N, CA and C of each residue as an Amber inpcrd file, in Angstrom:
protein
   345
 -28.5500000  10.2420000 -78.9300000 -29.5670000  10.2350000 -77.8810000
 -28.9950000   9.6920000 -76.5670000 -28.2650000   8.5750000 -76.6310000
 -27.6740000   7.9740000 -75.4300000 -26.6680000   8.9380000 -74.8080000
 -25.8820000   9.6340000 -75.6330000 -24.9060000  10.5910000 -75.1140000
 -25.5930000  11.7280000 -74.3620000 -26.7180000  12.2030000 -74.8640000
 -27.4660000  13.2610000 -74.1810000 -27.9800000  12.7920000 -72.8250000
 -28.4400000  11.5570000 -72.7550000 -28.9220000  10.9930000 -71.4880000
 -27.7700000  10.8990000 -70.4970000 -26.5980000  10.4730000 -70.9560000
 -25.4190000  10.3820000 -70.0830000 -25.0260000  11.7660000 -69.5680000
 -25.0750000  12.7560000 -70.4380000 -24.7200000  14.1170000 -70.0300000
 -25.7050000  14.6360000 -68.9840000 -26.9920000  14.4440000 -69.2200000
 -28.0160000  14.8970000 -68.2720000 -27.8640000  14.1610000 -66.9440000
 -27.7040000  12.8420000 -66.9960000 -27.5510000  12.0550000 -65.7720000
 -26.2910000  12.4690000 -65.0230000 -25.1960000  12.6540000 -65.7350000
 -23.9390000  13.0830000 -65.1050000 -24.0590000  14.4430000 -64.4580000
 -24.7500000  15.3550000 -65.1260000 -24.9550000  16.6960000 -64.5780000
 -25.8010000  16.6450000 -63.3130000 -26.8780000  15.9000000 -63.3500000
 -27.7430000  15.7620000 -62.1690000 -26.9790000  15.1180000 -61.0190000
 -26.2300000  14.0550000 -61.3080000 -25.4470000  13.3800000 -60.2700000
 -24.4150000  14.3340000 -59.6740000 -23.7730000  15.1420000 -60.5060000
 -22.7920000  16.1090000 -60.0240000 -23.4160000  17.1550000 -59.1240000
 -24.5730000  17.6600000 -59.5210000 -25.2680000  18.6660000 -58.7130000
 -25.6900000  18.0810000 -57.3660000 -26.1940000  16.8590000 -57.3720000
 -26.5970000  16.1970000 -56.1260000 -25.3870000  15.9930000 -55.2230000
 -24.2650000  15.5420000 -55.7760000 -23.0560000  15.3290000 -54.9770000
 -22.5430000  16.6350000 -54.3780000 -22.5160000  17.6870000 -55.1660000
 -22.0640000  18.9840000 -54.6580000 -23.0100000  19.4820000 -53.5670000
 -24.3140000  19.3490000 -53.7770000 -25.2860000  19.7530000 -52.7630000
 -25.1240000  18.9750000 -51.4710000 -24.9030000  17.6780000 -51.5850000
 -24.6950000  16.8380000 -50.4060000 -23.4200000  17.2360000 -49.6750000
 -22.3630000  17.5040000 -50.4100000 -21.1030000  17.9200000 -49.8060000
 -21.2610000  19.2450000 -49.0640000 -21.9300000  20.2000000 -49.6800000
 -22.1670000  21.4950000 -49.0350000 -22.9910000  21.3100000 -47.7620000
 -23.9970000  20.4650000 -47.8070000 -24.8350000  20.2090000 -46.6350000
 -24.0180000  19.6060000 -45.4970000 -23.2190000  18.5850000 -45.7980000
 -22.4350000  17.9040000 -44.7620000 -21.4220000  18.8590000 -44.1390000
 -20.7430000  19.6480000 -44.9540000 -19.7590000  20.5930000 -44.4270000
 -20.4400000  21.6790000 -43.6010000 -21.5970000  22.1520000 -44.0350000
 -22.2600000  23.2570000 -43.3430000 -22.8580000  22.8580000 -42.0020000
 -23.0590000  21.5820000 -41.7590000 -23.6240000  21.1350000 -40.4800000
 -22.7840000  21.6350000 -39.3100000 -21.4660000  21.6330000 -39.4610000
 -20.5810000  22.0640000 -38.3880000 -20.6750000  23.5390000 -38.0540000
 -21.3290000  24.3160000 -38.9070000 -21.4330000  25.7580000 -38.7170000
 -22.8260000  26.1980000 -38.2770000 -23.7570000  25.2810000 -38.1640000
 -25.1450000  25.6040000 -37.8420000 -25.4440000  25.3480000 -36.3640000
 -26.5970000  25.7970000 -35.9330000 -27.1330000  25.4910000 -34.6090000
 -26.2450000  26.0180000 -33.4840000 -25.8580000  27.2760000 -33.5410000
 -25.0100000  27.8360000 -32.4870000 -25.8130000  27.9920000 -31.2030000
 -25.2140000  27.5530000 -30.0960000 -25.8490000  27.7180000 -28.7830000
 -24.7840000  27.8970000 -27.7170000 -25.1600000  28.5600000 -26.6450000
 -24.2610000  28.7940000 -25.5200000 -24.8620000  28.1360000 -24.2910000
 -24.0420000  27.3280000 -23.6130000 -24.5040000  26.6320000 -22.4100000
 -23.4450000  26.7420000 -21.3210000 -23.8580000  26.5090000 -20.0950000
 -22.9380000  26.4400000 -18.9710000 -22.8370000  24.9880000 -18.5460000
 -21.6090000  24.4990000 -18.4060000 -21.4470000  23.0970000 -18.0240000
 -20.1340000  22.8870000 -17.2810000 -20.0800000  21.7820000 -16.5530000
 -18.8870000  21.3870000 -15.8160000 -18.2080000  20.2440000 -16.5570000
 -16.9110000  20.3800000 -16.7910000 -16.1460000  19.3610000 -17.5140000
 -15.9810000  18.1460000 -16.6100000 -16.4660000  16.9970000 -17.0680000
 -16.3730000  15.7580000 -16.2940000 -15.1800000  14.9110000 -16.7110000
 -14.8380000  14.9350000 -17.9960000 -13.7300000  14.1230000 -18.5030000
 -13.3310000  14.6620000 -19.8670000 -12.1260000  14.3490000 -20.2860000
 -11.6940000  14.6860000 -21.6400000 -10.6530000  13.6770000 -22.0910000
 -10.6290000  13.4190000 -23.4050000  -9.7110000  12.4310000 -23.9540000
  -9.4970000  12.6980000 -25.4360000  -8.4630000  12.0590000 -25.9750000
  -8.1590000  12.1750000 -27.3940000  -8.4590000  10.8390000 -28.0480000
  -9.2880000  10.8610000 -29.0840000  -9.6160000   9.6570000 -29.8480000
  -8.7340000   9.6570000 -31.0900000  -7.8760000   8.6430000 -31.1920000
  -6.9560000   8.5740000 -32.3230000  -7.4740000   7.5960000 -33.3620000
  -7.4650000   8.0300000 -34.6230000  -7.8680000   7.1750000 -35.7300000
  -6.8780000   7.4040000 -36.8610000  -6.1490000   6.3650000 -37.2000000
  -5.0890000   6.4660000 -38.2000000  -4.1100000   7.5600000 -37.7780000
  -3.9910000   8.6010000 -38.5900000  -3.0370000   9.6670000 -38.2810000
  -3.7100000  10.9400000 -37.7880000  -5.0010000  10.8710000 -37.4890000
  -5.7030000  12.0670000 -37.0250000  -6.1940000  11.8770000 -35.5920000
  -6.2810000  12.9790000 -34.8830000  -6.7550000  12.9850000 -33.5010000
  -8.0610000  13.7630000 -33.4190000  -8.9440000  13.3160000 -32.5170000
 -10.1910000  14.0310000 -32.2560000 -10.2360000  14.3290000 -30.7630000
 -10.3230000  15.6200000 -30.4200000 -10.4120000  16.0300000 -29.0280000
 -11.8610000  15.9250000 -28.5830000 -12.1060000  15.1400000 -27.5350000
 -13.4600000  14.9490000 -27.0120000 -13.5200000  15.3900000 -25.5570000
 -14.6430000  15.9890000 -25.1890000 -14.8530000  16.4990000 -23.8370000
 -16.2340000  16.0600000 -23.3800000 -16.3070000  15.4860000 -22.1630000
 -17.6030000  15.1360000 -21.5800000 -17.9960000  16.2360000 -20.6160000
 -19.2000000  16.7440000 -20.8120000 -19.6690000  17.8930000 -20.0570000
 -21.1350000  17.6670000 -19.7130000 -21.4370000  17.4980000 -18.4360000
 -22.8170000  17.2640000 -17.9970000 -23.4650000  16.1250000 -18.7740000
 -22.7600000  15.0000000 -18.8540000 -23.2220000  13.7580000 -19.4870000
 -23.4610000  13.8690000 -20.9920000 -22.8860000  14.8580000 -21.6350000
 -22.9340000  14.9550000 -23.0970000 -21.5040000  15.1040000 -23.6090000
 -21.2130000  14.4910000 -24.7470000 -19.8720000  14.5410000 -25.3120000
 -19.8290000  15.5860000 -26.4250000 -18.7730000  16.3960000 -26.4040000
 -18.5320000  17.4170000 -27.4170000 -17.1620000  17.1660000 -28.0340000
 -16.9730000  17.6540000 -29.2560000 -15.6530000  17.5990000 -29.8700000
 -15.0910000  19.0090000 -29.9490000 -13.7940000  19.0860000 -30.1060000
 -13.1430000  20.3680000 -30.3410000 -12.3300000  20.1900000 -31.6140000
 -12.7680000  20.8450000 -32.6770000 -12.1000000  20.7110000 -33.9670000
 -12.0430000  22.0630000 -34.6680000 -11.0580000  22.2310000 -35.5370000
 -10.9200000  23.4680000 -36.2940000 -12.0650000  23.6130000 -37.2920000
 -12.4310000  24.8570000 -37.5650000 -13.4610000  25.1670000 -38.5620000
 -12.8890000  26.2010000 -39.5300000 -12.5820000  25.7650000 -40.7310000
 -11.9340000  26.5980000 -41.7430000 -12.6980000  27.8890000 -42.0110000
 -13.9890000  27.7970000 -42.2710000 -14.7570000  28.9710000 -42.6740000
 -15.1170000  29.8920000 -41.5150000 -14.8510000  29.4780000 -40.2820000
 -15.0100000  30.3590000 -39.1210000 -13.6600000  30.9670000 -38.7350000
 -12.5930000  30.5070000 -39.3750000 -11.2560000  30.9820000 -39.0320000
 -10.8090000  30.4780000 -37.6720000 -11.3030000  29.3250000 -37.2650000
 -10.9780000  28.7500000 -35.9550000  -9.9120000  27.6730000 -36.1380000
  -8.7070000  27.9760000 -35.6360000  -7.5950000  27.0440000 -35.7830000
  -6.8870000  26.8070000 -34.4510000  -7.5980000  26.9870000 -33.3340000
  -6.9870000  26.8700000 -32.0110000  -7.5620000  25.7170000 -31.1890000
  -7.9640000  24.6550000 -31.8450000  -8.6070000  23.5400000 -31.1360000
  -7.7030000  22.9230000 -30.0790000  -6.4250000  22.7680000 -30.3870000
  -5.4990000  22.1880000 -29.4070000  -5.3990000  23.0640000 -28.1700000
  -5.3850000  24.3760000 -28.3610000  -5.3100000  25.2960000 -27.2240000
  -6.5750000  25.2320000 -26.3720000  -7.7290000  25.1940000 -27.0200000
  -8.9870000  25.0830000 -26.2740000  -8.9880000  23.8020000 -25.4530000
  -8.6150000  22.6820000 -26.0770000  -8.5860000  21.3970000 -25.3810000
  -7.6510000  21.4580000 -24.1740000  -6.4690000  22.0350000 -24.3580000
  -5.4890000  22.0990000 -23.2670000  -5.9670000  22.9800000 -22.1180000
  -6.7140000  24.0310000 -22.4190000  -7.1370000  24.9810000 -21.3870000
  -8.3750000  24.5550000 -20.6140000  -9.1890000  23.6700000 -21.1700000
 -10.3640000  23.1830000 -20.4390000  -9.9110000  22.1800000 -19.3830000
 -10.2200000  22.4380000 -18.1430000  -9.7750000  21.5910000 -17.0300000
 -10.9520000  20.8240000 -16.4350000 -10.7190000  19.5460000 -16.1850000
 -11.7350000  18.6910000 -15.5690000 -12.0930000  19.2590000 -14.1970000
 -13.3880000  19.3490000 -13.9230000 -13.8820000  19.8630000 -12.6510000
 -14.2650000  21.3320000 -12.6920000 -13.7760000  22.0620000 -13.6820000
 -14.1170000  23.4810000 -13.8030000 -15.4170000  23.6560000 -14.5830000
 -16.0960000  24.7610000 -14.3070000 -17.3370000  25.0870000 -15.0030000
 -17.0610000  26.1950000 -16.0120000 -17.6070000  26.0220000 -17.2080000
 -17.3890000  26.9690000 -18.3020000 -18.7080000  27.3240000 -18.9670000
 -18.7370000  28.5000000 -19.5480000 -19.7980000  28.8530000 -20.4840000
 -19.2020000  28.5870000 -21.8650000 -19.7790000  27.6220000 -22.5880000
 -19.2220000  27.2370000 -23.8820000 -20.2050000  27.5740000 -25.0010000
 -19.6460000  27.9350000 -26.1370000 -20.4350000  28.1730000 -27.3430000
 -20.1420000  27.0430000 -28.3120000 -21.2060000  26.3870000 -28.7770000
 -21.0510000  25.2360000 -29.6640000 -21.7900000  25.4710000 -30.9790000
 -21.3820000  24.7110000 -31.9810000 -22.1190000  24.6400000 -33.2390000
 -22.2160000  23.1720000 -33.6300000 -23.1020000  22.8820000 -34.5500000
 -23.2520000  21.5130000 -35.0320000 -24.3490000  20.7660000 -34.3080000
 -24.3980000  19.4800000 -34.5940000 -25.4310000  18.6050000 -34.0550000
 -24.7980000  17.3160000 -33.5530000 -25.4380000  16.6810000 -32.5830000
 -25.0270000  15.3510000 -32.1330000 -25.8080000  14.3340000 -32.9450000
 -25.0910000  13.5020000 -33.6880000 -25.7040000  12.4640000 -34.5070000
 -24.9280000  11.1760000 -34.2580000 -25.4590000  10.3280000 -33.3520000
 -24.7490000   9.1440000 -32.8860000 -24.3950000   8.1700000 -34.0020000
 -25.3010000   7.9850000 -34.9510000 -25.0970000   7.0130000 -36.0180000
 -23.8120000   7.2740000 -36.8030000 -23.4660000   8.5340000 -36.9870000
 -22.2590000   8.8970000 -37.7340000 -21.1280000   9.3720000 -36.8240000
 -21.2710000   9.1840000 -35.5160000 -20.2820000   9.6480000 -34.5340000
 -19.9700000  11.1340000 -34.7070000 -21.0070000  11.9260000 -34.9060000
 -20.8480000  13.3740000 -35.0210000 -21.2000000  14.0120000 -33.6790000
 -20.4070000  15.0090000 -33.2970000 -20.5930000  15.6890000 -32.0230000
 -20.7400000  17.1880000 -32.2570000 -21.3880000  17.8640000 -31.3070000
 -21.3700000  19.3230000 -31.3180000 -19.9250000  19.7650000 -31.0920000
 -19.5600000  20.9000000 -31.6580000 -18.1870000  21.3810000 -31.6140000
 -18.0750000  22.5900000 -30.6810000 -17.1500000  22.5280000 -29.7350000
 -16.8980000  23.6620000 -28.8430000 -16.0310000  24.6710000 -29.5940000
 -16.5410000  25.8980000 -29.7510000 -15.8190000  26.9360000 -30.4840000
 -15.2330000  28.0100000 -29.5800000 -15.9360000  28.3240000 -28.4950000
 -15.4760000  29.3380000 -27.5560000 -15.8030000  28.8770000 -26.1420000
 -15.0500000  29.3900000 -25.1900000 -15.3000000  29.0420000 -23.7910000
 -14.8970000  30.2050000 -22.9080000 -15.5250000  30.2620000 -21.7540000
 -15.1520000  31.2320000 -20.7350000 -15.3980000  30.5810000 -19.3880000
 -14.3870000  30.6110000 -18.5280000 -14.5170000  29.9860000 -17.2180000
 -15.5160000  30.7670000 -16.3730000 -16.3990000  30.0260000 -15.7090000
 -17.3650000  30.6190000 -14.7880000 -16.7100000  30.6480000 -13.4140000
 -16.6190000  31.8240000 -12.8510000 -15.9690000  31.9740000 -11.5470000
 -16.8220000  31.3420000 -10.4580000 -16.1360000  30.7780000  -9.4580000
 -16.8370000  30.1720000  -8.3240000 -17.6550000  31.2340000  -7.6060000
 -18.8420000  30.8050000  -7.1660000 -19.7430000  31.7550000  -6.4920000
 -19.5700000  31.6980000  -5.0090000
């Protein structure tokens, strides 16, 4: 009887963990939106051996990171090409969640020509 309870509890815990993992990973792929903004600042946040590219645009901070399931592996190039003071139309995914230091992710950009 105790073994059956352990098996059921373990199975439920495993399903919950897998569901939570899928939810957390999928957040970066949801909520796609396109906005026009002017780059105010950009910097690299280093933590241990990993870097996070951050961009401030119209008083909101965005990250630029690779997304495996979107086939996006050019984050360094996007970061290098965005210039402070220029205006871009950017496409983002994800959500801003301050408590976990999560940022919307810039996936595509196009420079807006001066009018």
